[in-house]
Each structure stands twice: as C-alpha cells, then as structure tokens.
C-alpha positions in Angstrom: 19.5 2.9 13.9 22.2 5.4 13.4 24.5 2.7 11.9 22.0 2.0 9.1 22.3 4.0 5.9 20.3 7.2 5.7 18.3 5.9 2.8 17.0 3.0 5.1 16.4 5.0 8.3 13.2 7.0 7.3 11.3 4.1 5.7 12.3 1.8 8.5 11.2 4.4 11.1 7.8 4.7 9.3 7.4 1.0 9.2 8.4 0.6 12.9 6.1 3.4 14.0 3.2 2.1 12.1 3.5 -1.5 13.2 4.0 -0.2 16.8 0.7 1.7 16.5 -1.1 -1.3 15.0 0.1 -3.7 17.7 -0.5 -1.0 20.4 -4.1 -0.9 19.2 -4.4 -4.7 19.3 -2.8 -4.8 22.7 -5.1 -2.2 24.1 -8.1 -4.6 23.6 -6.7 -7.4 25.7 -7.3 -6.2 29.2 -10.9 -5.0 28.6 -12.1 -8.0 26.6 -13.6 -9.9 29.7 -15.5 -6.8 30.8 -16.6 -6.0 27.3 -18.0 -9.5 26.8 -20.2 -9.0 29.9 -22.2 -6.7 27.6 -23.0 -9.7 25.5 -23.5 -12.1 28.5 -20.4 -14.0 27.4 -17.3 -15.1 29.3 -14.0 -16.9 29.0 -15.0 -19.4 26.3 -16.1 -16.7 23.9 -12.9 -14.7 24.7 -10.9 -17.8 23.8 -12.8 -18.3 20.6 -12.4 -14.6 19.6 -8.6 -14.8 20.2 -8.6 -18.1 18.2 -10.5 -16.5 15.3 -8.0 -13.7 15.1 -5.0 -16.1 15.2 -6.6 -18.5 12.7 -7.2 -15.7 10.2 -3.7 -14.3 10.6 -2.3 -17.8 10.2 -4.3 -18.5 7.0 -3.9 -15.1 5.4 -0.2 -14.5 6.1 1.0 -16.6 3.1 -1.5 -14.9 0.9 -0.3 -11.5 2.3 3.3 -12.4 1.2 2.1 -13.5 -2.3 -0.1 -10.4 -2.8 2.8 -8.1 -1.6 5.0 -9.6 -4.3 2.3 -9.2 -6.9 0.8 -5.8 -6.1 3.6 -4.1 -4.0 4.4 -3.8 -0.3 2.9 -0.4 0.3 -0.5 -1.3 -1.1 -0.8 -4.4 1.1 0.5 -2.5 4.2 -2.1 0.2 3.7 -4.9 -2.3 2.9 -4.0 -4.2 6.1 -4.1 -1.1 8.2 -7.5 -0.1 6.8 -8.8 -3.6 7.5 -7.6 -3.2 11.1 -9.5 0.1 11.4 -12.7 -1.6 10.0 -12.2 -4.5 12.5 -11.9 -2.1 15.5 -14.9 -0.1 14.5 -17.0 -3.2 14.0 -15.9 -4.5 17.4 -16.7 -1.1 19.1 -20.2 -0.9 17.5 -21.1 -4.6 17.8 -24.4 -5.5 19.4 -24.2 -9.3 19.0 -21.6 -12.0 19.3 -21.5 -12.8 15.6 -20.3 -9.3 14.8 -17.5 -9.7 17.3 -16.3 -12.8 15.5 -16.5 -11.1 12.2 -14.5 -8.2 13.6 -11.7 -10.4 15.1 -11.5 -12.4 11.9 -11.1 -9.2 9.9 -8.5 -8.1 12.4 -6.5 -11.3 11.9 -6.7 -10.9 8.1 -5.3 -7.3 8.5 -2.2 -8.5 10.3 -2.0 -11.5 7.9 -1.7 -9.0 5.1 0.4 -6.4 6.9 3.2 -8.3 8.6 4.5 -10.2 5.6 4.4 -7.1 3.5 6.2 -5.2 6.2 8.9 -7.8 6.6 9.4 -7.9 2.8 9.7 -4.1 2.8 12.4 -4.3 5.4 14.2 -7.0 3.4 13.8 -4.8 0.3 15.4 -1.7 1.8 18.2 -3.3 3.7 21.4 -5.0 2.6 22.4 -8.5 3.6 24.7 -6.8 6.1 22.0 -4.6 7.7 19.0 -6.9 7.3 19.2 -8.6 10.7 19.5 -5.2 12.4 16.5 -3.9 10.4 14.4 -7.0 11.3 15.5 -6.6 14.9 14.2 -3.0 15.0 11.0 -4.1 13.3 10.4 -6.9 15.9 11.2 -4.5 18.8 8.6 -2.1 17.5 6.0 -4.9 17.3 6.8 -6.1 20.8 6.8 -2.7 22.3 3.3 -2.1 21.0 2.0 -5.3 22.5 3.7 -4.6 25.8 2.4 -1.0 26.2 -1.0 -1.6 24.6 -2.8 -3.3 27.5 -1.9 -0.6 30.0 -3.0 2.1 27.7 -6.2 0.2 26.9 -7.0 -0.1 30.6 -6.5 3.6 31.1 -8.7 4.5 28.1 -11.4 2.1 29.3 -12.0 4.4 32.3 -13.7 6.7 29.8 -16.0 3.9 28.6 -15.7 0.2 27.8 -16.0 0.8 24.1 -13.5 3.7 24.0 -10.3 1.6 23.6 -11.8 0.1 20.3 -12.5 3.6 19.0 -9.1 4.8 20.0 -7.4 1.8 18.4 -9.4 2.6 15.2 -8.2 6.1 15.3 -4.6 5.1 15.8 -5.0 2.7 12.9 -6.3 5.4 10.6 -3.4 7.7 11.6 -0.9 4.8 10.9 -2.7 4.1 7.5 -2.2 7.7 6.5 1.4 7.8 7.7 2.2 4.8 5.4 1.5 7.1 2.5 4.9 8.7 3.3 6.7 5.4 2.5 8.8 5.7 -0.7 
C-alpha cells in the first residue's frame, strides 16, 4: 500500500478494514449454522435455502446498489449497507422461527448488495487508472481474508453460546458502520 499516494491510503485502509469486518462477521456464521438450525429442528435443506436467500438478495440488489451509490453517494450506501448487516445479524440471533431466519438472511444479502458496489465505486473514485488495479487487489484481499478468518473465529465464539457469534457479528458491523463515518 506504500506505493499508493497518501491521499488514497487512508480511505482505502478504512474501506478494506470495514469490508474485512463485514465479511469476517458473515464468515463467522458459517460453521455454526448446522448446530444453530437444530434449535429450529431444521437441517441441511434449510441451511441451503438460507445461503441461497442471502446469495439471491445480493445478486438482485447489487445492480441497485451501484445505481443508488451513483445517485446518493458512496458513503451513504456503504453505511446503509453496514447498518442492514447489523440488523440482519440481530434478527438472526434473536429469531425463534424459521421465517425470521429467512428474513434475516435476505436482509443480509441486501446489505452486501448495497455495500460491495458502493465500495468498489469508492475505490475506483479515489484511485488513478495506474493505481486502480492495486487498489482493487487490496480491496479483494481484505474481503477474502475476512471470509477465511471468520469461520474459525465463529467457532471459537460459539463456545460461549450458539447465538453469540451472531451478536458478535452485529457488534463488529456496528463498529464498522461507525468507522465509515471517517471516510472523506
């Protein structure tokens, strides 16, 4: 990152850290989902549909996220997406029935559908054509690192209680939302 101009480093660092936190939170939920679903007397099929609900929402809302970030600004969409992620995690943690789990995962997919295009656009906005690929590379690395480290952390936190990783992910999301306020 040291080869990037100083004016790009801080915003890119904030974007990377926040998306790392967001994907860390999402990754934490993966290893405990089968055990969590036992509380609802559900199994693999429901887990598959929950993952599909998240992916479908992200797929359908990503184009809208790009359009809205052009219309209302990158920062607003990034913060809105993070707050939706927090809401999703809290609903999932407090759910007492399967329909709420589906609602939570769908909201989670919407959150990434809004956040990721706005983040990518922000990176494109602050980099030059010469530094854009490097900026996007750092951005992708931060996302992947969150998804790689998240499951292990989720498994450790689940030792304190099966719902704890969801609350922890919500807390991380709230911190990330507040950190985004630092973006210029």
